[in-house]
matplotlib code that plots the C-alpha trace (Angstrom):
import matplotlib.pyplot as plt

x = [-81.7, -82.4, -81.2, -78.2, -78.7, -77.5, -77.4, -80.5, -83.9, -85.7, -89.0, -88.6, -91.3, -93.5, -96.4, -97.7, -97.5, -94.2, -91.6, -87.9, -86.4, -88.2, -89.4, -93.0, -93.6, -95.0, -98.5, -100.8, -102.4, -105.0, -102.3, -102.3, -98.8, -100.0, -102.9, -102.7, -101.9, -100.4, -98.6, -100.7, -101.9, -105.6, -105.2, -106.4, -103.1, -99.6, -96.3, -93.8, -93.7, -96.4, -95.5, -95.9, -93.4, -90.5, -92.3, -93.6, -90.3, -88.9, -88.9, -89.7, -88.5, -85.3, -84.2, -84.1, -86.3, -89.7, -92.7, -93.2, -92.6, -95.8, -93.9, -92.1, -88.4, -87.3, -84.4, -82.6, -85.8, -88.2, -91.1, -90.8, -91.9, -89.6, -90.4, -88.7, -89.8, -90.1, -87.4, -89.8, -90.1, -93.5, -93.2, -95.9, -95.1, -91.6, -92.9, -95.5, -92.9, -90.8, -93.6, -94.8, -91.5, -90.5, -93.4, -93.6, -89.9, -89.9, -87.5, -84.8, -85.7, -87.3, -84.8, -82.0, -83.1, -83.0, -79.5, -78.3, -79.8, -78.2, -74.8, -74.9, -75.9, -72.9, -70.7, -72.2, -71.6, -67.9, -67.6, -69.1, -66.8, -63.7, -64.6, -66.5, -65.2, -66.4, -66.4, -68.5, -66.5, -66.8, -65.9, -67.4, -65.2, -64.8, -65.6, -62.7, -63.7, -67.4, -66.5, -64.2, -66.9, -69.4, -66.9, -66.9, -70.7, -70.3, -68.1, -71.2, -73.3, -72.2, -73.7, -76.9, -77.3, -76.8, -79.2, -81.9, -81.4, -81.6, -84.9, -86.2, -85.2, -86.6, -88.9, -86.5, -84.0, -82.9, -80.0, -78.0, -78.2, -76.0, -72.5, -73.4, -72.5, -71.5, -69.7, -67.9, -65.1, -67.0, -69.8, -67.7, -65.6, -68.6, -70.1, -67.0, -66.6, -70.1, -69.6, -66.4, -68.1, -70.9, -68.4, -66.5, -69.7, -70.9, -67.6, -67.5, -71.1, -72.7, -69.7, -68.3, -71.7, -72.3, -68.8, -69.7, -72.9, -71.1, -68.4, -71.0, -72.8, -69.6, -68.7, -72.2, -72.4, -72.1, -75.5, -78.5, -80.4, -77.6, -77.0, -80.7, -80.7, -77.6, -79.1, -82.3, -80.3, -78.0, -80.5, -82.4, -79.4, -78.2, -81.6, -81.8, -78.5, -79.7, -82.9, -80.9, -78.6, -81.7, -83.1, -79.8, -79.6, -83.1, -82.5, -79.0, -79.6, -81.4, -78.2, -76.1, -78.3, -78.5, -74.7, -74.2, -77.1, -75.6, -72.4, -74.1, -76.1, -72.9, -73.9, -70.5, -67.3, -66.8, -66.7, -69.5, -71.7, -71.1, -72.0, -75.0, -76.3, -76.0, -77.8, -80.5, -81.1, -81.2, -83.7, -86.0, -85.1, -88.5, -89.8, -86.9, -87.4, -91.0, -90.0, -87.6, -90.2, -92.9, -90.8, -89.3, -92.8, -93.9, -90.8, -91.2, -94.9, -94.2, -91.4, -93.3, -96.6, -94.8, -92.6, -89.5, -90.2, -91.2, -87.6, -87.4, -89.9, -88.9, -85.3, -85.8, -88.9, -86.8, -83.9, -86.2, -88.2, -84.9, -83.8, -87.1, -87.0, -83.5, -84.6, -87.6, -85.3, -82.6, -85.2, -85.8, -86.1, -88.8, -91.5, -94.5, -96.9, -95.1, -95.8, -99.3, -100.6, -97.8]
y = [11.1, 14.8, 17.5, 19.4, 23.1, 25.0, 28.5, 29.6, 30.5, 29.7, 28.2, 28.1, 29.5, 30.7, 28.6, 27.9, 24.1, 24.1, 21.7, 22.0, 20.2, 16.8, 17.2, 18.2, 21.4, 21.3, 22.4, 24.5, 23.0, 24.1, 24.5, 27.9, 28.8, 28.4, 30.9, 34.4, 36.9, 34.3, 36.0, 39.2, 40.4, 39.9, 36.1, 33.8, 32.0, 33.4, 32.6, 30.8, 31.7, 33.9, 37.6, 38.1, 35.5, 37.0, 40.3, 38.9, 37.8, 39.0, 42.8, 45.7, 45.5, 43.7, 41.7, 44.1, 46.6, 47.7, 45.4, 41.9, 41.5, 40.8, 38.6, 35.4, 35.0, 31.7, 30.3, 27.0, 25.1, 26.6, 24.9, 27.1, 30.7, 32.9, 36.5, 39.4, 40.7, 44.1, 43.4, 43.1, 39.8, 38.2, 35.9, 33.4, 33.1, 31.9, 29.5, 28.2, 27.6, 25.7, 23.3, 22.9, 22.0, 19.8, 17.5, 17.9, 16.9, 14.5, 12.1, 14.8, 16.8, 14.3, 11.5, 14.1, 15.2, 11.6, 11.2, 14.5, 13.7, 10.2, 11.8, 14.2, 11.4, 9.4, 12.4, 12.9, 9.2, 9.6, 12.7, 11.0, 8.0, 10.2, 12.5, 10.0, 9.4, 7.9, 11.1, 14.2, 17.4, 20.2, 22.8, 23.6, 24.7, 24.4, 21.0, 20.7, 17.3, 18.2, 21.5, 19.9, 17.4, 20.3, 21.9, 18.8, 19.0, 22.7, 21.8, 20.3, 23.4, 25.2, 22.2, 22.4, 26.1, 26.0, 23.1, 25.1, 28.0, 25.6, 24.4, 27.9, 28.0, 24.7, 21.9, 19.5, 19.6, 16.2, 14.2, 14.7, 18.5, 18.2, 19.6, 21.6, 25.2, 25.4, 28.7, 26.8, 29.0, 32.3, 30.3, 28.2, 31.2, 33.2, 30.1, 29.5, 33.2, 33.3, 29.9, 31.2, 34.4, 32.3, 30.0, 32.9, 34.5, 31.1, 30.6, 34.1, 34.3, 30.8, 28.7, 31.2, 31.8, 28.0, 27.6, 30.2, 28.4, 25.1, 26.7, 28.3, 25.0, 23.2, 25.8, 25.5, 21.8, 21.3, 19.7, 19.2, 22.2, 24.6, 23.2, 23.7, 27.3, 28.1, 26.5, 28.5, 31.7, 31.2, 29.7, 32.9, 34.9, 32.2, 31.9, 35.7, 35.8, 33.0, 35.0, 38.1, 36.2, 34.7, 38.2, 39.5, 36.6, 37.3, 40.9, 40.5, 37.5, 39.6, 41.6, 38.6, 35.7, 36.6, 36.9, 33.2, 33.1, 35.9, 33.9, 30.6, 32.1, 33.5, 37.2, 38.2, 37.2, 37.2, 40.9, 41.7, 39.0, 40.3, 43.9, 42.9, 40.6, 43.2, 45.9, 43.5, 42.4, 46.0, 46.9, 44.1, 44.0, 43.8, 41.4, 39.1, 39.3, 38.3, 35.5, 34.0, 34.1, 32.6, 29.9, 28.9, 28.5, 26.4, 24.2, 23.7, 22.8, 20.3, 18.7, 18.5, 17.3, 14.5, 13.6, 14.5, 12.8, 16.1, 17.1, 15.3, 17.8, 20.9, 21.0, 21.1, 23.4, 25.9, 25.7, 26.2, 29.0, 30.8, 30.4, 31.8, 34.6, 35.5, 35.5, 37.7, 40.3, 40.0, 41.0, 37.5, 35.3, 33.3, 31.0, 33.1, 30.8, 31.4, 35.2, 35.5, 36.8, 39.2]
z = [-34.8, -34.2, -36.5, -35.1, -34.3, -37.4, -35.9, -37.8, -36.3, -39.6, -38.9, -35.2, -32.9, -35.8, -34.6, -31.1, -31.7, -33.5, -32.1, -31.8, -34.7, -34.7, -31.0, -30.3, -28.4, -24.9, -25.4, -23.2, -20.1, -17.6, -14.9, -13.2, -14.4, -18.0, -17.5, -18.8, -16.1, -13.8, -10.9, -11.0, -7.6, -8.6, -9.0, -6.2, -6.2, -5.8, -7.3, -5.2, -1.5, -0.1, -0.5, 3.2, 4.1, 5.9, 6.7, 10.0, 11.5, 14.8, 14.7, 16.9, 20.5, 20.7, 23.8, 26.7, 24.9, 26.1, 26.0, 24.7, 21.0, 19.0, 16.6, 17.5, 17.5, 16.1, 18.2, 18.1, 17.7, 15.1, 16.8, 19.9, 19.5, 21.6, 22.4, 24.0, 27.5, 29.1, 31.6, 34.5, 36.4, 36.5, 39.5, 38.8, 35.1, 36.1, 38.7, 36.4, 33.7, 36.3, 37.2, 33.6, 32.1, 35.0, 34.2, 30.5, 30.2, 33.1, 31.5, 31.8, 34.9, 37.2, 36.4, 36.5, 39.9, 41.2, 39.8, 41.3, 44.7, 44.6, 43.6, 46.6, 48.9, 47.8, 48.4, 51.8, 52.7, 51.6, 53.7, 56.7, 56.3, 56.1, 59.0, 61.3, 64.8, 68.0, 70.1, 69.6, 69.0, 71.5, 68.9, 65.5, 62.7, 58.9, 57.7, 55.3, 53.8, 53.5, 51.9, 49.5, 48.4, 48.1, 45.8, 43.6, 43.2, 42.4, 39.4, 37.8, 38.1, 34.9, 33.0, 34.9, 34.6, 30.9, 30.5, 32.3, 29.8, 26.9, 28.3, 28.2, 24.5, 23.3, 24.3, 22.5, 25.4, 26.4, 27.9, 24.6, 25.2, 28.4, 27.7, 24.6, 24.3, 28.0, 29.1, 31.7, 33.1, 33.6, 35.2, 37.5, 38.5, 39.7, 41.3, 43.4, 44.3, 45.7, 47.4, 49.1, 50.3, 51.8, 53.4, 55.0, 56.4, 57.7, 59.5, 61.0, 62.2, 62.5, 63.5, 66.0, 67.6, 67.9, 69.4, 72.0, 72.8, 73.3, 75.4, 77.7, 78.0, 78.9, 81.6, 83.1, 83.1, 86.8, 87.0, 84.8, 86.1, 85.6, 82.1, 81.1, 82.5, 80.5, 77.4, 77.7, 78.2, 75.2, 72.7, 72.5, 71.4, 69.0, 67.2, 67.1, 65.3, 62.9, 62.2, 61.4, 59.0, 57.3, 56.8, 55.5, 53.1, 51.9, 51.2, 49.7, 47.4, 44.7, 44.2, 43.2, 42.3, 38.6, 38.1, 37.4, 35.0, 32.8, 32.7, 32.0, 29.2, 27.5, 27.8, 29.2, 30.9, 34.6, 35.1, 32.7, 34.2, 37.7, 36.7, 34.6, 37.3, 39.9, 37.8, 36.8, 40.3, 41.6, 38.9, 39.9, 43.6, 45.2, 42.6, 43.2, 47.0, 46.4, 44.0, 46.5, 49.3, 47.2, 45.6, 49.0, 50.5, 47.6, 47.8, 51.6, 51.1, 48.4, 50.4, 53.7, 52.2, 50.3, 53.3, 51.5, 48.2, 46.6, 46.7, 43.3, 42.0, 43.9, 42.8, 39.0, 39.4, 41.3, 38.8, 35.8, 37.5, 38.2, 34.6, 33.3, 35.9, 34.7, 31.0, 31.8, 33.6, 30.9, 28.2, 26.8, 24.9, 26.6, 25.1, 24.1, 25.9, 29.2, 29.3, 27.9, 31.2, 31.7]

ax = plt.figure().add_subplot(projection="3d")
ax.plot(x, y, z, "-o")
ax.set_aspect("equal")
plt.show()
């Protein structure tokens, strides 16, 4: 049995090999920590964590600041190095990211694309069954049933937008990520506002112009020759109007296409996202016009060459390219390996 401590230091610690009471003292070893001068800066080893640890964290330009940060920002997944950007869109970096992540995370994006296409086809079949009739309509107007079913599909978009921004943050994005940290109400509000504006313009310009074309054809349908002449006369005007609307859409889209991304990423409420999206789009106006042209050409090429099957690839590629483009313009963060050529 050991001797109880008596409050005295007599005989304790007088000798290097003295023990405590009846217990032997832990003697010297050849371990680094037992060496004289351990922890001094001139030793080949260091004590504890490296002294530089923590000094190389994310610093310098913050998101939205000038230039790409030289140091990585560690986001939700520490295995992905995220950096800030200079706020300027690099078109092919965004498109390259879209293709790369579509295939590297195929179990999410390719299978998800198949599921989304199947879902919209089911909605289309339902709309056709509800509105189908044996006679062809002579007037074109708002397709109430079709638009209602389109609205149902729009209700899913906040989840999809947020999932795309999560993919920019981390390679670990999967099916379990869906529904996490979704900023639903601001995102769906802006989505529906833009959808309604597009619906109104479509009805005012496209539907009314098409109705005029059909009315003229009906009035000229005295014989086949007269109908063909009327068709030739009206088609030029109709397609001219369609071309003007396409050009207007091309040049107006950059001013509003980022709004929903600011909301989905949680950078502001409805009003803030609209203002930020407009300002960001205006500051990168020509780059966004170029991005929309290039990505549309690529999507059309992929879809046509694969006889439509490439839609499975084109949809997630476009979504992820948009998410990456938004993050570039918003100042980051984006994966460091996706902007090395910027």
